[in-house]
C-alpha positions as CSV (number, residue, x, y, z in Angstrom):
1,X,-75.4,-71.1,91.6
2,X,-76.9,-74.1,89.4
3,X,-80.6,-74.9,89.8
4,X,-79.4,-78.3,91.0
5,X,-76.7,-76.8,93.9
6,X,-80.2,-74.6,94.7
7,X,-82.6,-77.6,95.2
8,X,-79.8,-78.9,97.5
9,X,-79.3,-76.3,99.3
10,X,-82.5,-75.7,100.5
11,X,-83.3,-79.4,101.3
12,X,-81.1,-79.4,103.8
13,X,-81.6,-76.2,104.9
14,X,-85.1,-77.2,105.7
15,X,-84.9,-80.7,106.7
16,X,-81.6,-79.2,109.4
17,X,-84.4,-76.6,110.7
18,X,-87.3,-78.7,110.6
19,X,-84.6,-81.4,113.0
20,X,-83.5,-78.2,115.2
21,X,-87.2,-77.4,115.8
22,X,-87.7,-81.5,117.1
23,X,-85.1,-82.2,119.1
24,X,-86.3,-78.7,120.8
25,X,-89.3,-80.1,121.0
26,X,-88.4,-82.9,122.1
27,X,-86.1,-81.5,125.1
28,X,-88.5,-79.2,125.8
29,X,-90.8,-81.8,127.2
30,X,-88.7,-83.7,128.7
31,X,-88.0,-80.8,131.2
32,X,-91.7,-80.5,132.1
33,X,-92.4,-84.0,131.6
34,X,-89.2,-83.9,134.7
35,X,-90.5,-81.0,136.3
36,X,-93.9,-82.4,137.2
37,X,-92.5,-85.9,138.3
38,X,-90.7,-83.6,140.4
39,X,-93.9,-81.5,141.4
40,X,-95.0,-85.5,142.3
41,X,-92.5,-86.6,144.1
42,X,-92.4,-82.9,146.0
43,X,-96.4,-84.1,146.5
44,X,-95.7,-87.4,148.1
45,X,-92.6,-86.2,150.4
46,X,-96.0,-84.8,152.1
47,X,-98.0,-88.1,152.2
48,X,-98.0,-89.9,155.9
49,X,-100.0,-93.1,154.4
50,X,-101.3,-94.6,151.9
51,X,-104.8,-91.9,151.9
52,X,-102.7,-89.1,151.8
53,X,-100.3,-90.6,148.5
54,X,-104.4,-91.6,147.1
55,X,-105.4,-87.6,147.6
56,X,-101.6,-85.9,146.8
57,X,-101.8,-87.8,143.5
58,X,-105.5,-86.9,142.7
59,X,-104.1,-83.3,143.6
60,X,-101.1,-83.6,141.3
61,X,-103.4,-84.5,138.0
62,X,-105.8,-83.0,138.9
63,X,-103.5,-79.4,138.3
64,X,-101.3,-81.4,135.5
65,X,-103.5,-83.6,133.3
66,X,-104.4,-81.0,130.6
67,X,-100.5,-80.1,129.7
68,X,-99.6,-84.1,129.9
69,X,-102.7,-84.8,127.5
70,X,-103.6,-88.3,128.9
71,X,-107.1,-89.8,127.9
72,X,-106.9,-92.0,131.1
73,X,-108.8,-90.7,134.1
74,X,-107.0,-90.4,137.6
75,X,-108.3,-93.1,138.9
76,X,-107.5,-95.1,136.3
77,X,-104.1,-94.3,136.5
78,X,-104.0,-94.3,140.3
79,X,-104.8,-98.5,139.7
80,X,-102.9,-99.7,137.2
81,X,-99.6,-98.3,139.2
82,X,-100.2,-99.9,142.1
83,X,-101.4,-103.2,140.6
84,X,-98.6,-103.4,138.5
85,X,-100.0,-103.5,135.6
86,X,-97.5,-101.5,132.5
87,X,-99.2,-99.5,130.2
88,X,-97.2,-97.8,128.0
89,X,-98.0,-94.3,126.4
90,X,-100.1,-95.7,123.7
91,X,-103.0,-97.1,126.2
92,X,-103.1,-93.1,128.1
93,X,-102.8,-91.1,124.8
94,X,-104.8,-92.7,121.7
95,X,-107.9,-94.7,121.2
96,X,-107.1,-97.1,119.8
97,X,-108.6,-99.2,122.2
98,X,-111.8,-98.3,121.0
99,X,-113.5,-100.9,119.8
100,X,-115.8,-99.9,116.7
101,X,-117.8,-103.0,115.9
102,X,-118.8,-102.7,119.6
103,X,-120.0,-99.6,118.4
104,X,-121.9,-100.4,115.3
105,X,-123.7,-103.9,117.6
106,X,-125.2,-101.4,119.3
107,X,-126.6,-99.0,117.6
108,X,-127.5,-101.9,115.0
109,X,-129.7,-103.3,118.3
110,X,-131.2,-100.1,118.9
111,X,-133.1,-100.1,115.4
112,X,-133.8,-103.4,115.7
113,X,-136.2,-102.7,119.0
114,X,-137.7,-99.8,117.4
């Protein structure tokens, strides 16, 4: 086997292995999310009014927020859902909305006050 054949073999072996690993991770995440969704459905099934739905949601959120890694509070997520606001996964899992310019302005104002 020549160097070029080794290169091609190793390259493909690593790429295939990583692709398979990612697919396995994605499949496990999908299964986990489906299970968490089913738990929320079950919790809602026992609720008899909107107040109980909210209590069930808050408890479900408290139990699963760490696993889901949603960087949004339960009340805000609830309000978005009830108001019909459409959010994207980016709005739940990143700091993209953080306005660094506002932070810099606040720091500048504090320095001026001193």
